[in-house]
FIVEXKOL-175525 format. One line per 10 residues: their letters; for each residue x, y, z of C-alpha. Coordinates in steps of 0.001 Angstrom, whole numbers. Example, Ala and Ser with C-alpha at 12.3 -4.5 7.8 and 13.67 -1.06 7.14 Angstrom:
2
as> 12300 -4500 7800 ~ 13670 -1060 7140 $
***
This chain:
614
mlkvsqnypk> 54504 33073 74497 ~ 52632 35111 72696 ~ 51844 38556 75159 ~ 48789 40529 74377 ~ 48858 44210 74984 ~ 47410 45673 77908 ~ 45605 48202 75625 ~ 44158 45781 73524 ~ 40602 46780 73700 ~ 38085 43951 75594 $
niatsnqvfr> 34567 45225 73813 ~ 36054 43298 70674 ~ 33109 43229 68163 ~ 31582 39748 67983 ~ 31018 38163 64946 ~ 27261 38377 65696 ~ 27208 41524 65693 ~ 29522 42001 62393 ~ 27588 39575 60066 ~ 23863 40329 60555 $
qeidfknitk> 22363 42525 58628 ~ 19292 45167 59007 ~ 16017 43166 59527 ~ 13025 43879 59222 ~ 11145 42440 61848 ~ 7330 43398 60880 ~ 7966 41987 57259 ~ 9768 38738 57981 ~ 7787 36344 57069 ~ 8135 38019 53455 $
aptyalfqkl> 11733 36929 53177 ~ 12564 33523 51612 ~ 14223 31519 54124 ~ 17908 31264 52627 ~ 17484 34824 52220 ~ 16553 34751 56219 ~ 19493 32578 57138 ~ 21474 35280 55310 ~ 20145 38102 56463 ~ 20781 36745 59665 $
glisssssgi> 23908 36003 59576 ~ 24386 32208 59369 ~ 25814 31825 55647 ~ 27213 34198 52964 ~ 26949 33175 49383 ~ 30008 34478 47023 ~ 27599 33798 43516 ~ 24773 30650 42987 ~ 24794 27540 44712 ~ 27863 28785 46430 $
inwlplglri> 27734 28678 50483 ~ 30055 29902 53013 ~ 29311 29235 56542 ~ 29720 31711 59572 ~ 29991 31317 62898 ~ 25889 31384 63869 ~ 25476 28907 60829 ~ 28391 26309 61674 ~ 27075 26144 65452 ~ 23740 24736 64017 $
lkkvenvihk> 25509 22537 61374 ~ 27798 21069 64014 ~ 24936 20092 66251 ~ 23029 18309 63331 ~ 26266 16852 62751 ~ 26700 15877 66278 ~ 23339 14202 66187 ~ 24000 11882 63260 ~ 27405 11346 64957 ~ 25930 9356 68010 $
rmteigcdev> 23530 7519 66151 ~ 26124 6228 63807 ~ 28162 5459 66939 ~ 25613 3308 68201 ~ 25625 1130 65043 ~ 29020 -53 65115 ~ 29615 2199 62043 ~ 33260 4237 61801 ~ 33910 7256 60601 ~ 36501 7747 57878 $
altslsskel> 37304 11420 55921 ~ 38061 10258 52281 ~ 39190 12701 49399 ~ 36573 15130 47448 ~ 38946 14333 43866 ~ 38122 10686 42462 ~ 39826 9576 39462 ~ 37801 9220 36028 ~ 39464 5715 35560 ~ 37161 4431 38764 $
wqktgrwenn> 34105 6417 37973 ~ 33857 4684 34700 ~ 34415 1124 36124 ~ 30737 1346 37256 ~ 29617 3969 33923 ~ 29096 6790 36249 ~ 31625 8897 34323 ~ 29395 10630 31775 ~ 26920 11764 34380 ~ 26169 15263 33197 $
elfkltdlkk> 26301 16637 37054 ~ 29992 15892 37871 ~ 32016 18721 38379 ~ 35589 17657 36253 ~ 38967 19027 35891 ~ 42257 17801 34254 ~ 45480 17723 36434 ~ 48583 18971 34842 ~ 49713 15770 33753 ~ 46312 15637 31611 $
adyclaatce> 44487 13089 34104 ~ 40686 13574 34766 ~ 39208 13996 37978 ~ 35662 14598 39359 ~ 34457 16548 42535 ~ 32712 13726 44369 ~ 29260 13805 44376 ~ 28948 10399 46358 ~ 31730 7661 47342 ~ 30619 4472 46373 $
eeiseivksn> 33570 3926 43487 ~ 36122 5815 46307 ~ 35134 3401 49052 ~ 35161 329 46897 ~ 38688 603 46290 ~ 39495 1342 49297 ~ 38133 -1911 50913 ~ 39388 -3552 47679 ~ 42783 -2974 48529 ~ 42695 -3909 52199 $
ldsykdlpll> 40147 -6489 52699 ~ 41854 -9989 53610 ~ 38656 -12058 54328 ~ 35225 -12774 54763 ~ 35896 -12632 58669 ~ 36436 -9180 58396 ~ 32575 -8779 57255 ~ 30330 -6957 58016 ~ 31861 -3373 57316 ~ 30269 -579 57983 $
lyqitrkyrd> 31923 2882 57526 ~ 31085 6766 57113 ~ 31830 10299 56568 ~ 30764 13780 57253 ~ 31883 16013 54274 ~ 31444 18330 51440 ~ 29775 17342 48627 ~ 29434 18587 44928 ~ 27178 18692 42110 ~ 27192 20769 39081 $
elrpragllr> 23702 22123 39780 ~ 22014 23711 36542 ~ 19640 25743 38529 ~ 20540 26327 42179 ~ 18023 27575 44177 ~ 16500 27874 47693 ~ 19825 28491 49207 ~ 20902 25096 51370 ~ 18155 22934 49915 ~ 19553 22936 46522 $
srefvmkday> 23611 24128 46213 ~ 26235 23209 44020 ~ 28598 22769 47382 ~ 26794 20694 50452 ~ 27430 18791 53419 ~ 26422 15207 53804 ~ 26754 12201 55747 ~ 27518 9134 53530 ~ 27478 5631 55019 ~ 28432 2471 53154 $
sfhldqtdak> 28222 -909 54176 ~ 29539 -4372 53214 ~ 28500 -7677 53418 ~ 29102 -11377 52646 ~ 25420 -12139 51620 ~ 21837 -10609 51047 ~ 20630 -11517 54278 ~ 23150 -9670 56431 ~ 23348 -6851 54099 ~ 18887 -6329 54273 $
mcfdlfnqay> 19603 -6705 58058 ~ 22098 -3709 57844 ~ 19962 -1739 56219 ~ 17303 -2489 58334 ~ 19759 -1136 61223 ~ 20695 2226 59685 ~ 16571 2821 58748 ~ 16280 2285 62455 ~ 19063 4733 63213 ~ 17619 7431 60745 $
ykifndlkvp> 14301 7269 62567 ~ 16002 8122 66120 ~ 18197 11009 64198 ~ 14925 12192 62796 ~ 13215 12002 66505 ~ 16280 13238 68197 ~ 15236 16521 66296 ~ 11592 16643 67266 ~ 10319 17668 63706 ~ 7375 15892 62075 $
fvsaladsge> 8714 13416 59380 ~ 7824 10188 57250 ~ 9760 7992 55499 ~ 8740 6741 51770 ~ 9352 4032 49797 ~ 11259 4990 46904 ~ 13056 4366 43220 ~ 17030 3632 43636 ~ 17304 6212 40847 ~ 20842 6594 39457 $
iggdlslewh> 22526 5409 42470 ~ 21346 1512 41931 ~ 19846 -1521 43819 ~ 16426 -2560 44148 ~ 15625 -1200 47814 ~ 15236 2077 49365 ~ 14026 4217 51589 ~ 13432 8169 51500 ~ 13336 10206 54630 ~ 10990 13512 54461 $
ypnengedtl> 9808 16752 56151 ~ 5975 17151 54943 ~ 5828 21020 53456 ~ 3889 22612 51271 ~ 6188 24263 49624 ~ 8719 21233 49133 ~ 9563 19920 45494 ~ 8770 16286 46135 ~ 5563 14618 46245 ~ 4408 11978 48084 $
fecshckkis> 1315 9396 48192 ~ 89 7699 51532 ~ -2827 4933 50834 ~ -5966 5012 53206 ~ -5848 1567 53324 ~ -2676 -103 53592 ~ -722 3268 54945 ~ 1898 2749 52514 ~ 3656 6257 51669 ~ 5575 5835 48273 $
niekqaslpn> 7266 8558 46450 ~ 6023 9541 42767 ~ 8642 7115 41174 ~ 7558 4344 43192 ~ 4014 4502 43361 ~ 1827 2363 41208 ~ -2229 3207 41207 ~ -5322 1762 39129 ~ -8018 3654 37727 ~ -11213 3705 40446 $
dksneaseas> -14190 2290 39620 ~ -16777 423 40655 ~ -15086 -3052 41756 ~ -13129 -1364 44567 ~ -16862 123 46560 ~ -16700 -2996 48869 ~ -12902 -2177 50095 ~ -13125 1871 50568 ~ -16954 3023 49875 ~ -16879 6407 50921 $
easeasevsk> -13300 7100 49619 ~ -14093 5677 46393 ~ -17059 7269 45869 ~ -15318 10313 46214 ~ -13229 9831 43583 ~ -15728 8802 41002 ~ -14595 11731 38530 ~ -11227 10432 38762 ~ -12489 6892 36942 ~ -14329 8969 34087 $
asetseasvr> -11227 11365 34015 ~ -8561 7788 33276 ~ -10897 6798 30675 ~ -8788 8072 26881 ~ -9826 7917 23604 ~ -6470 8073 22117 ~ -2907 6454 23601 ~ 1046 7528 23074 ~ 3522 5075 22615 ~ 7037 4741 23479 $
yyltednntl> 9488 2145 22508 ~ 12229 456 24495 ~ 14799 -2748 23959 ~ 16035 -5614 26012 ~ 19863 -5458 26778 ~ 20604 -7796 23646 ~ 18330 -5236 20988 ~ 16649 -8646 20002 ~ 13560 -7637 21538 ~ 11131 -4552 21534 $
iaayypkerk> 9343 -3565 24105 ~ 6254 -989 22896 ~ 4637 592 25749 ~ 1485 2118 24975 ~ -424 4544 27945 ~ -2760 7544 27882 ~ -1829 10387 25970 ~ -2356 12866 28503 ~ -213 11100 31596 ~ 3438 10841 32226 $
lmssfikkei> 4826 7207 31444 ~ 7174 5766 34440 ~ 9295 3720 32681 ~ 10739 2012 36156 ~ 7081 466 36175 ~ 7814 -1587 33118 ~ 11134 -2157 34187 ~ 9629 -4217 36984 ~ 7517 -6573 34709 ~ 10377 -6789 32419 $
peinlklkdq> 13636 -6604 34494 ~ 16106 -7170 31180 ~ 14592 -3461 29995 ~ 17657 -732 28534 ~ 16348 2414 30190 ~ 19564 3927 29298 ~ 18848 4075 25088 ~ 16284 6769 24784 ~ 16208 7987 21335 ~ 13389 6560 19617 $
seilklfken> 14661 6496 16214 ~ 17931 4810 17143 ~ 15862 1937 18900 ~ 13861 1059 16142 ~ 17018 1605 13811 ~ 18891 -1162 16136 ~ 16353 -3549 16561 ~ 15580 -3578 12627 ~ 19286 -4365 12296 ~ 18874 -7248 14919 $
tdeenngfik> 16157 -8406 12600 ~ 16223 -12436 11919 ~ 17494 -12401 7873 ~ 16654 -15843 7450 ~ 13123 -15454 8718 ~ 12468 -13054 5295 ~ 13263 -9895 7496 ~ 10611 -10718 10001 ~ 11061 -9450 13447 ~ 10985 -12375 16274 $
nvirvmdvri> 9596 -10919 19301 ~ 7589 -7887 20192 ~ 6326 -7134 23574 ~ 3715 -4596 24127 ~ 2655 -3467 27634 ~ -464 -1822 27702 ~ -1158 414 30861 ~ -4341 -775 32772 ~ -6113 2309 31569 ~ -6367 1564 28249 $
npstilpdfp> -10060 274 26722 ~ -10760 -1215 23201 ~ -12071 2008 22529 ~ -8661 3527 22915 ~ -7070 4662 19653 ~ -3136 3049 19175 ~ -762 4708 17387 ~ 221 2823 14398 ~ 3082 445 14494 ~ 6359 1677 12531 $
seikfqrnsf> 6296 873 9566 ~ 9657 13 8366 ~ 9471 -2863 10431 ~ 8121 -6136 9233 ~ 6406 -8235 11820 ~ 3716 -11411 11867 ~ 943 -11395 14473 ~ 2996 -14378 16449 ~ 5838 -12022 16961 ~ 3751 -10245 19436 $
ttlndfsive> 3241 -10984 23197 ~ 860 -8489 25544 ~ 956 -7767 28914 ~ -2108 -6555 29934 ~ -3558 -4581 33219 ~ -457 -2943 34389 ~ -25 724 35562 ~ 2767 2504 33728 ~ 2016 5647 34445 ~ 2172 8623 36751 $
akekeicgdc> -190 8171 40018 ~ -3078 10772 40514 ~ -4499 11626 43833 ~ -7599 9819 44373 ~ -6714 6788 42468 ~ -6854 3335 44096 ~ -3456 2301 45596 ~ -1467 -200 43262 ~ 187 -2103 46248 ~ -3078 -3161 48208 $
ekgvissfks> -5724 -2501 45383 ~ -8330 -1366 48168 ~ -7524 2324 49263 ~ -7611 5474 48056 ~ -3953 7476 47539 ~ -3692 11272 48679 ~ -958 13291 48247 ~ 1351 15697 49750 ~ 4102 18134 49141 ~ 7493 17055 51151 $
ievghtfylg> 11448 17983 51375 ~ 13401 14958 50952 ~ 16360 14910 53385 ~ 17946 11470 53774 ~ 18186 8330 51591 ~ 19038 4570 51834 ~ 19726 1959 49641 ~ 20670 -1378 49587 ~ 22673 -1905 46420 ~ 23305 -5421 46206 $
tryskpmslk> 26307 -6444 44017 ~ 25899 -2856 41891 ~ 29048 -1900 42891 ~ 30956 -4761 43719 ~ 30951 -6418 40402 ~ 32217 -3857 37978 ~ 34870 -2792 40856 ~ 35995 -6752 40977 ~ 35105 -6034 45079 ~ 35393 -10040 46280 $
vkstdgkqdi> 36276 -12112 48622 ~ 36885 -15921 49059 ~ 33180 -17573 49918 ~ 33265 -19822 53550 ~ 34451 -22744 52367 ~ 37166 -21203 50218 ~ 35778 -22614 46542 ~ 34643 -19496 45036 ~ 34878 -15598 44867 ~ 31964 -14358 46343 $
ylemgcygig> 31324 -10621 44797 ~ 30124 -8424 48203 ~ 26990 -7299 48795 ~ 26627 -3479 49270 ~ 24157 -788 50811 ~ 24695 3334 50799 ~ 22759 5257 53240 ~ 22851 9402 53069 ~ 21568 12568 54812 ~ 22196 15841 53298 $
vsrlmaaiae> 23532 17649 56492 ~ 23003 21019 55582 ~ 19810 20631 53692 ~ 18557 18461 56602 ~ 19074 21778 58508 ~ 18182 24317 55526 ~ 14887 21877 55740 ~ 14140 22292 59793 ~ 14430 26132 59421 ~ 11759 25685 56372 $
vsrddsglcw> 9297 23880 58273 ~ 9283 24938 61472 ~ 9860 28906 60814 ~ 6793 31399 62147 ~ 6169 34813 61790 ~ 8852 36087 64002 ~ 11643 34093 62166 ~ 13526 30700 62393 ~ 12497 28352 65238 ~ 14717 25656 66066 $
psiiapyhls> 14596 22203 68101 ~ 16665 23130 71298 ~ 18932 19863 70028 ~ 20159 22133 67170 ~ 19632 25486 68379 ~ 22407 28064 68125 ~ 22312 28592 71661 ~ 19820 27748 74594 ~ 19200 30685 76309 ~ 19391 34475 75270 $
livipqfsne> 19816 36859 78104 ~ 18716 40370 77621 ~ 19610 43331 80043 ~ 16899 46266 80265 ~ 18875 48954 78646 ~ 18366 51246 82478 ~ 19670 48324 84486 ~ 22902 48163 82204 ~ 25573 48834 85044 ~ 28540 47404 86868 $
rtagkvdqli> 26180 45596 89365 ~ 24090 44159 86819 ~ 27344 43083 85109 ~ 28465 41108 88223 ~ 25100 39306 88655 ~ 24689 38399 85098 ~ 28424 37077 84647 ~ 27484 34591 87297 ~ 24152 33485 86143 ~ 26073 32968 82520 $
kecsengiev> 28612 31361 84573 ~ 26074 28714 86415 ~ 24640 28231 82952 ~ 27718 27235 81710 ~ 28350 24490 83754 ~ 25407 22925 83445 ~ 25324 22813 79804 ~ 23145 26012 78862 ~ 24877 27591 75792 ~ 24259 31561 76174 $
fngntntndy> 23417 34111 73687 ~ 24774 37326 74989 ~ 24782 39145 72080 ~ 24637 43054 71152 ~ 25651 44061 75068 ~ 28183 46548 73704 ~ 25586 48083 71083 ~ 23462 51138 73453 ~ 21568 52006 71153 ~ 19876 48096 70697 $
slkkrinetm> 16472 48848 71858 ~ 15003 45754 74060 ~ 11971 45104 71774 ~ 14628 45117 69027 ~ 16995 42773 71262 ~ 13754 40579 71945 ~ 13031 40704 68440 ~ 16358 39508 67611 ~ 16456 36228 69759 ~ 13031 35106 68587 $
slgiplfivi> 14472 35917 64396 ~ 17140 33505 65676 ~ 14875 30478 66940 ~ 16619 30871 70160 ~ 14115 28400 71820 ~ 14240 30553 75963 ~ 15363 34411 76693 ~ 15114 35826 80133 ~ 15125 39738 80397 ~ 17177 40726 83236 $
ggkfldknmi> 15540 43832 85407 ~ 14814 45176 88886 ~ 13067 41993 89676 ~ 16311 40196 89194 ~ 18544 42721 90991 ~ 16345 43593 93814 ~ 14148 39791 94307 ~ 16646 37584 92563 ~ 13659 36254 90548 ~ 14158 35319 87183 $
eievrpskfr> 11405 35395 84394 ~ 12407 33059 81476 ~ 10368 33403 78268 ~ 9601 30637 75671 ~ 9797 30939 72139 ~ 6132 29880 70662 ~ 6814 26483 68478 ~ 4889 25076 66053 ~ 5883 21564 67364 ~ 6264 21858 71196 $
dyktnsshds> 3540 19546 71791 ~ 5149 16943 69300 ~ 6082 13806 71056 ~ 7853 11331 68953 ~ 6346 8285 67888 ~ 9151 6195 70121 ~ 8307 8075 73316 ~ 5918 5804 75657 ~ 5802 9147 77992 ~ 3957 11997 76257 $
eleinklyrd> 3815 14591 79047 ~ 5717 17449 78771 ~ 9045 17269 81190 ~ 8155 21101 82351 ~ 4646 19823 83485 ~ 5788 16991 85186 ~ 8059 19428 87191 ~ 5396 21935 88104 ~ 3294 19278 89278 ~ 5353 18287 92178 $
pnnkrnwnwe> 4781 20801 95011 ~ 7900 20982 96495 ~ 8656 22720 93542 ~ 6392 25485 93140 ~ 6736 26356 96831 ~ 10622 25839 97214 ~ 11212 27963 93887 ~ 8630 30417 93946 ~ 7171 29172 90893 ~ 4735 31258 88542 $
frkaiknara> 3331 28977 85601 ~ 1998 31411 83347 ~ 1298 29855 79737 ~ 825 31052 76416 ~ -2259 33639 75673 ~ -2819 33957 71785 ~ -6384 36252 71339 ~ -7615 38999 69309 ~ -5845 42124 71487 ~ -2316 40312 72353 $
tynethvvnr> -576 37504 72627 ~ 1771 36438 75155 ~ 4531 34157 75257 ~ 4623 30824 77930 ~ 6259 32552 80937 ~ 8091 30866 84114 ~ 8784 33245 87381 ~ 11127 31318 89534 ~ 13810 32315 91926 ~ 17937 31309 91225 $
kgfipvvkal> 17306 27626 93059 ~ 14702 26693 90302 ~ 16315 28574 87555 ~ 18598 25675 85846 ~ 16306 22806 87031 ~ 13260 24457 84359 ~ 15472 25871 81751 ~ 16638 22068 81289 ~ 13026 20671 81502 ~ 11876 23404 78883 $
lkdl> 14776 22601 76543 ~ 14050 18800 76812 ~ 10919 19307 75871 ~ 11601 22222 72969 $
***
């Protein structure tokens, strides 16, 4: 057994002291959130996009993970831990090896690998090697681990880094019906996760992008500093991301449905009229059909909208000269070099007076070679246009931070990975239907900090706060008698699951004001100041850190009353605990935090009620 020398110093410096930097509390609002993380000793960055987790930050991260673990377990999702190294061979099967954001490396045997940014290939290979029968389905698996992306411009600390912590889950099913039911199941679990975190959120219809599949939902925190743009319709109330939101020019035909809002947007209708169009060419997968997309010159083309109307379009081939060359090579030579098929897709904003670009002169054509698709919106939506889904409401936009994404993948990965089982009658092989479900855990932590921070610093929901309560002793009362009573109080808190922050107790030159500022900046939801009232009368003064979302109640809650108000309404509690409840006051002269003064009997119940609300 290891013996510790009796002379080993007992006043060991805590990591909370070692890793914190000097902070100008008066100008704390000027510090970007990622810089505040480093100054407060939550993380350290050795180079751009590379994060080291320090004890205080790791406490918060692990609590976020615990919220996710709980909800994943509830839906029967089993935890795994997959390798970070994934072979080139697997990624080539799905056509994703050429992704330029992958970190790639070669071992001593000249074999190529990547650091996994996501694990569809790896998990599919594992399931393929172990699945015996359709009777083993559905299968739900998840992990929380580090992922890697060769981000060209890492920024904003944890919000866009090269190494990040992610929860990625995968589900495997025999048919579409079961897979889509599971997609809904995961979204219900996500709803509970974000409710648990007590920060206002939205879910948005989304395009599946590089991951693939035809059904996906994003989870966002609305915030003016966010990089994403979401749209919400005033009529159908759908929220969609900018890649998913179709829109129509606002004109008089919509005045019956949303008259007041349509009139407000009349100027957008005029702006939508254009005198000149741009064109972009695409091919179908077989290279036999040319697609010409015409759209207003000043608008951004959304190729995903074209794919809705022409599913066989090839969006991977982008070089315009190469597209025209390939199409010309596939021209029917027996028809004197004239082309067979051209589909013109005209954005709804193109009108008879619009000047269209000339068709490429090197390609011969006949009039009957053309098919024209009209009245489709194929450009990026703009605020105050008409919703392309319900065609009644007016859309408005807002900025947000994406923190989660769920996908129904179909057979996007099971087919190239040859992941299949025998059908229930044993007569045919069936490719598995899949889903994948991600939450950027470290990004989620950073997003909560960004959205909820205030003039005093960070402000965490109590469920993920580094500590529940900060204990601050007034310097003149720092003696052996105080220490004994404080130890008893800390022990009582610990026995009731209340985590106490007692930082810098060994630093004599740390003033009371500085300790309170420190507590506020760290986002600890409650703090108590130990002084004469506690020592002489056994009364404890609990101060509540102000929070933007104190009154935010989740949509799933049928009881919107705060727990602390319920507790205070009982006259027995007020009498037995000598409870004095001072509500927060903010005016031109001063700001006073919500404060509760109670005796020792009421201390634990009041703290627990407050933590439920915060």
